[in-house]
C-alpha positions in Angstrom: 43.5 22.4 82.1 42.4 25.9 83.0 39.1 26.2 84.7 38.6 27.3 88.3 35.3 29.2 88.0 32.2 28.4 90.0 29.9 30.1 87.4 29.7 30.9 83.7 28.3 34.5 83.5 29.9 35.9 80.4 32.7 35.5 77.8 34.2 38.9 78.3 35.9 37.9 81.6 37.2 34.5 80.3 40.8 34.0 79.1 41.5 32.4 75.8 42.9 29.4 77.8 39.6 29.0 79.7 37.6 29.1 76.4 39.8 26.4 74.9 39.4 24.3 78.1 35.6 24.3 77.5 36.1 23.5 73.8 38.5 20.6 74.6 36.1 19.2 77.3 33.2 19.5 74.9 35.0 17.4 72.3 35.0 14.5 74.8 31.3 14.9 75.5 30.5 15.0 71.9 32.0 11.6 71.5 29.8 10.4 74.4 26.8 11.5 72.4 27.7 9.0 69.7 27.7 6.0 72.1 24.8 3.6 72.5 24.4 4.7 76.2 24.8 8.4 76.2 24.7 9.0 80.0 27.7 9.6 82.2 27.5 9.8 86.1 29.3 13.2 86.5 26.4 15.0 88.1 24.6 12.1 89.7 22.6 13.4 92.8 22.8 17.0 91.7 19.8 19.2 90.9 19.8 21.6 87.9 17.1 24.3 87.7 16.3 25.8 84.3 15.1 29.3 85.4 13.8 30.8 82.1 12.2 34.1 82.8 12.3 34.8 79.1 10.9 32.2 76.6 13.2 29.8 74.9 12.7 26.3 73.4 16.1 25.6 71.9 18.4 26.7 74.7 16.3 25.4 77.5 15.9 22.0 75.8 19.6 21.8 75.1 20.5 22.6 78.8 17.9 20.1 80.0 19.2 17.3 77.8 22.8 18.2 78.8 21.9 17.9 82.5 20.1 14.6 82.0 23.0 13.1 80.1 25.2 14.0 83.1 22.7 12.1 85.3 21.4 15.2 87.1 17.8 15.8 88.2 16.2 18.7 86.3 13.5 21.1 87.2 12.1 23.4 84.5 10.8 26.7 85.8 9.1 29.0 83.4 7.6 32.4 84.1 4.1 31.3 83.0 3.9 28.9 85.9 5.8 30.9 88.4 5.2 33.4 91.2 7.2 36.0 89.4 3.9 36.8 87.7 2.5 37.6 91.2 5.3 40.0 92.0 7.9 37.8 93.7 11.4 39.2 93.1 14.1 37.3 91.3 16.1 37.1 94.5 13.1 35.6 96.4 12.5 33.0 93.6 16.2 32.0 93.5 16.4 31.7 97.3 13.4 29.5 97.3 14.9 27.3 94.7 18.1 27.1 96.7 16.1 26.1 99.7 15.1 23.1 97.7 18.8 22.3 97.4 19.3 23.3 93.8 23.0 22.9 92.8 22.8 24.7 89.5 20.6 27.6 88.3 20.6 28.2 84.6 19.0 31.5 84.0 17.7 33.4 81.0 16.4 36.8 81.8 15.4 40.0 79.9 17.5 42.1 82.3 21.2 42.4 81.6 23.2 41.4 84.6 20.6 39.1 86.2 22.9 36.1 86.3 25.7 38.2 87.9 23.2 39.3 90.5 22.2 35.7 91.3 25.8 34.6 91.6 26.3 37.2 94.4 23.3 36.1 96.4 23.3 32.3 96.0 25.6 29.4 96.8 24.5 27.5 93.7 26.4 27.5 90.4 24.9 30.1 88.1 25.1 29.7 84.3 23.9 32.5 82.0 21.6 31.3 79.2 21.1 34.8 77.9 20.7 38.1 79.7 19.0 40.9 77.9 21.1 42.3 75.1 24.3 41.6 77.1 25.7 38.1 76.6 24.8 34.5 75.6 28.0 32.7 76.6 27.2 29.1 75.7 26.0 30.2 72.2 29.5 31.8 71.6 31.2 28.6 72.9 29.2 26.3 70.6 29.8 28.7 67.7 33.6 28.7 68.3 33.5 24.9 68.9 31.8 24.5 65.5 34.2 26.8 63.7 37.3 25.0 65.2 35.9 21.6 64.4 35.2 22.5 60.7 38.3 24.7 60.1 40.8 23.2 62.5 41.6 26.5 64.1 40.2 29.9 65.1 43.3 32.2 64.9 43.6 34.1 61.6 40.1 33.2 60.3 37.9 35.9 58.9 34.5 35.8 60.6 31.7 38.1 59.4 28.7 38.6 61.7 25.8 39.9 59.7 22.5 41.3 61.0 21.0 43.0 64.1 24.2 43.5 66.1 22.9 46.2 68.4 20.3 44.1 70.2 22.2 40.8 69.9 23.6 39.1 73.0 24.9 36.4 70.7 26.9 39.0 68.7 28.6 40.4 71.8 29.5 37.0 73.2 30.8 35.8 69.7 32.9 39.0 69.3 34.6 38.4 72.7 35.2 34.7 72.1 36.5 35.1 68.5 38.7 38.0 69.1 40.3 36.4 72.2 41.1 33.4 70.1 42.7 35.4 67.3 40.0 35.6 64.6 39.4 38.7 62.5 35.8 39.8 63.1 33.8 42.0 60.7 30.3 43.2 61.6 27.8 44.2 58.9 24.2 45.2 58.8 22.0 48.4 58.7 23.9 51.3 60.2 21.2 51.8 62.8 21.8 48.3 64.1 25.6 48.2 63.7 27.1 51.3 65.4 30.7 52.1 65.0 31.2 51.8 68.8 31.5 48.1 68.3 35.0 48.7 66.9 36.1 49.3 70.5 35.6 45.5 71.0 38.3 44.8 68.5 36.3 44.2 65.3 35.7 46.0 62.1 32.4 47.6 61.0 31.2 47.9 57.4 27.9 48.5 55.7 28.8 47.0 52.4 27.5 43.4 52.6 29.4 42.1 49.5 32.6 43.5 50.8 31.9 42.0 54.3 31.4 38.5 53.1 33.9 38.4 50.1 36.9 37.1 52.1 35.0 35.5 55.0 35.7 32.0 56.1 32.6 32.0 58.3 29.4 34.0 57.7 27.4 34.1 60.9 23.9 35.3 60.3 21.8 36.8 63.2 18.1 36.5 63.4 16.1 39.6 62.5 13.5 39.9 65.2 10.2 40.7 63.6 9.0 42.5 66.7 11.7 45.2 66.1 10.7 46.0 62.5 8.0 48.5 63.6 10.6 50.6 65.3 12.5 53.4 63.6 15.7 51.3 63.8 14.4 48.9 61.3 12.3 50.1 58.3 11.1 46.9 56.8 11.8 43.2 56.4 11.7 43.5 52.6 14.3 46.2 52.6 16.6 44.2 54.9 16.4 41.1 52.8 17.1 43.1 49.6 20.1 44.9 51.2 21.6 42.3 53.6 19.9 38.9 53.0 22.1 36.0 52.0 21.0 34.6 48.7 22.6 32.5 46.0 23.9 35.5 44.0 25.6 37.0 47.1 27.0 33.6 48.2 28.5 33.0 44.7 30.9 35.9 45.3 32.3 34.4 48.5 35.1 31.9 49.1 33.9 28.4 48.0 34.6 26.9 51.4 33.0 29.7 53.4 30.5 28.3 55.9 27.1 29.6 56.9 26.1 29.7 60.6 23.0 30.9 62.4 22.0 30.7 66.1 18.4 29.9 65.1 15.5 30.0 64.8 15.9 31.0 61.1 13.6 33.4 59.4 13.7 31.6 56.0 13.6 34.0 53.1 14.6 37.0 55.3 18.2 36.7 56.6 18.9 33.7 54.4 17.3 31.9 51.4 15.7 28.7 52.5 17.7 26.7 50.0 21.0 28.0 51.4 20.0 27.2 55.0 19.6 23.5 54.0 22.8 23.4 51.8 26.1 21.7 52.4 27.6 25.1 53.1 25.4 25.4 56.2 26.4 24.1 59.6 23.3 25.3 61.4 22.2 21.8 62.6 25.7 20.9 63.6 25.7 24.0 65.9 22.7 22.5 67.7 24.5 19.1 68.1 27.6 20.9 69.4 25.6 23.0 71.7 24.6 20.0 73.7 28.2 18.9 74.1 29.3 22.4 75.0 26.6 22.7 77.7 27.6 19.3 79.1 31.1 20.6 79.3 30.1 23.8 81.1 28.0 22.0 83.7 30.9 19.6 84.2 33.5 22.3 84.6 31.7 24.7 86.9 31.0 21.6 89.1 34.7 21.2 89.6 35.3 18.5 87.0 39.0 18.4 86.0 39.0 15.7 83.3 36.8 12.9 82.0 37.5 9.8 84.1 37.8 6.4 82.6 34.2 5.6 83.4 33.1 8.8 81.7 35.5 9.2 78.8 34.5 8.2 75.3 
């Protein structure tokens, strides 16, 4: 058991052993999700605040359900209904939430480093649910959990991340997690969105999509954000799909057991053909299920949980 951290702010600072501790703990919580009564009392009496200053449905809902399954009370706090619109600072907002005895603050924010800032000014546990283009640690943890569950290991696997790497917090967290656990990571996409500087993180960069996916065990597709296509970095959706979209012809040239992943939401017909997204090669919905177990594990561990007790264990 290797977890002594009060917060989860990023993957970059975690050791391989800490990452594996989360994955092993999540395995127990995934089994809890299959029981008739899915709740465990691990966080009874605790208050979890979902502080989403940037919109999200999937991640917020996943964290909310994770907290409820651990028997915590949950407050959802979104920008639309908050005083942040009136000019209140992030520090003031967080301090007011803490004055209400919030034990956990799960934050998504457009500013990189916002969770790290909160962890320095608050007593509550802080969990990063995505900060700018910096990191999205629980997404990387659920991705590695899914890969390990399907392939039995991480070390030695070839993982290709395909798409908008430059603006992707998911890509950065995935690269840190996968390289720490011994995977061979290849990045591919338009050269404007996949700069060679990423090789400093221990991965390989290529602009040839067929070469990138040919020997891949995992093909992890990133969402192309339509709002970026008007910028000079990204000429057009049609061009991207033609050059980098995953279709049946491209998939036919890959390993027969290569799996397709995607953090969602999917732009069907853009980064992936709709038929492939729903195929047996896709583990996209399994990632969602595993995300719930991973987020339960993270809440449990940062609260000081060491192991699932008899009353909590599956």
